[in-house]
Kinemage of the C-alpha trace (Angstrom):
@kinemage 1
@onewidth
@group {chain A} dominant
@subgroup {mainchain}
@vectorlist {calphas} color= white
{ca unk a 1} P 0.125 -10.012 -40.932
{ca unk a 2} L 0.657 -13.538 -41.124
{ca unk a 3} L 1.529 -13.702 -37.305
{ca unk a 4} L -1.626 -12.083 -36.205
{ca unk a 5} L -3.761 -14.498 -38.382
{ca unk a 6} L -2.034 -17.797 -36.976
{ca unk a 7} L -2.265 -16.344 -33.246
{ca unk a 8} L -6.113 -15.589 -34.039
{ca unk a 9} L -6.812 -19.123 -35.370
{ca unk a 10} L -4.735 -20.607 -32.439
{ca unk a 11} L -7.150 -18.449 -29.955
{ca unk a 12} L -10.236 -19.517 -31.698
{ca unk a 13} L -9.300 -23.231 -31.690
{ca unk a 14} L -8.319 -22.851 -27.845
{ca unk a 15} L -11.687 -21.021 -27.239
{ca unk a 16} L -13.604 -24.143 -29.023
{ca unk a 17} L -11.577 -26.844 -27.331
{ca unk a 18} L -12.288 -24.786 -23.944
{ca unk a 19} L -15.905 -24.471 -25.031
{ca unk a 20} L -15.965 -28.463 -25.756
{ca unk a 21} L -14.438 -29.701 -22.296
{ca unk a 22} L -16.708 -27.366 -20.616
{ca unk a 23} L -19.791 -28.727 -22.300
{ca unk a 24} L -18.135 -32.186 -21.676
{ca unk a 25} L -17.824 -31.543 -18.007
{ca unk a 26} L -21.436 -30.217 -17.611
{ca unk a 27} L -22.641 -33.464 -19.149
{ca unk a 28} L -20.676 -35.735 -17.035
{ca unk a 29} L -21.908 -33.914 -13.814
{ca unk a 30} L -25.276 -34.124 -15.087
{ca unk a 31} L -24.813 -37.910 -15.609
{ca unk a 32} L -23.347 -38.215 -11.923
{ca unk a 33} L -26.154 -36.293 -10.515
{ca unk a 34} L -28.823 -38.632 -12.278
{ca unk a 35} L -26.939 -41.923 -11.483
{ca unk a 36} L -26.840 -40.721 -7.640
{ca unk a 37} L -30.871 -40.216 -7.857
{ca unk a 38} L -31.430 -44.009 -9.427
{ca unk a 39} L -29.348 -45.299 -6.880
{ca unk a 40} L -30.968 -43.200 -4.069
{ca unk a 41} L -34.591 -44.765 -5.683
{ca unk a 42} L -33.291 -47.961 -5.854
{ca unk a 43} L -32.312 -47.801 -2.246
{ca unk a 44} L -35.593 -46.463 -1.148
{ca unk a 45} L -37.253 -49.255 -3.247
{ca unk a 46} L -35.280 -52.194 -1.613
{ca unk a 47} L -35.856 -50.740 1.856
{ca unk a 48} L -39.398 -50.836 1.106
{ca unk a 49} L -39.779 -54.165 -0.084
{ca unk a 50} L -37.643 -55.634 2.726
{ca unk a 51} L -39.880 -53.893 4.953
{ca unk a 52} L -42.913 -55.556 3.152
{ca unk a 53} L -41.465 -58.869 3.239
{ca unk a 54} L -40.161 -58.536 6.897
{ca unk a 55} L -43.482 -58.775 8.363
{ca unk a 56} L -42.921 -59.221 12.159
{ca unk a 57} L -39.810 -61.721 11.481
{ca unk a 58} L -37.150 -59.670 12.485
{ca unk a 59} L -34.364 -61.731 12.248
{ca unk a 60} L -35.080 -62.284 8.532
{ca unk a 61} L -35.144 -58.417 8.023
{ca unk a 62} L -31.438 -58.024 9.785
{ca unk a 63} L -30.366 -60.728 7.741
{ca unk a 64} L -31.679 -59.223 4.164
{ca unk a 65} L -30.032 -55.899 5.639
{ca unk a 66} L -26.661 -57.228 6.282
{ca unk a 67} L -26.577 -59.112 2.967
{ca unk a 68} L -27.840 -55.879 1.018
{ca unk a 69} L -25.084 -54.333 2.683
{ca unk a 70} L -22.253 -56.777 1.612
{ca unk a 71} L -23.734 -56.830 -2.048
{ca unk a 72} L -23.265 -53.008 -2.243
{ca unk a 73} L -19.420 -52.961 -0.801
{ca unk a 74} L -18.530 -55.745 -3.156
């Protein structure tokens, strides 16, 4: 009888661990998705401000884009 209790207790603990790990995994994935959205919005804003600042100065625009690209890679 004691063995059955130990097995069921062990199963309950494993089920709790699985549920906890799954919940943690879901939260981590949600965090990654939010972070990706924030990065995408930042890129759009950066592009809009660069476009506004450039006016007709295409050389300044090219240099700004190159510098932004280098900063992202670092």
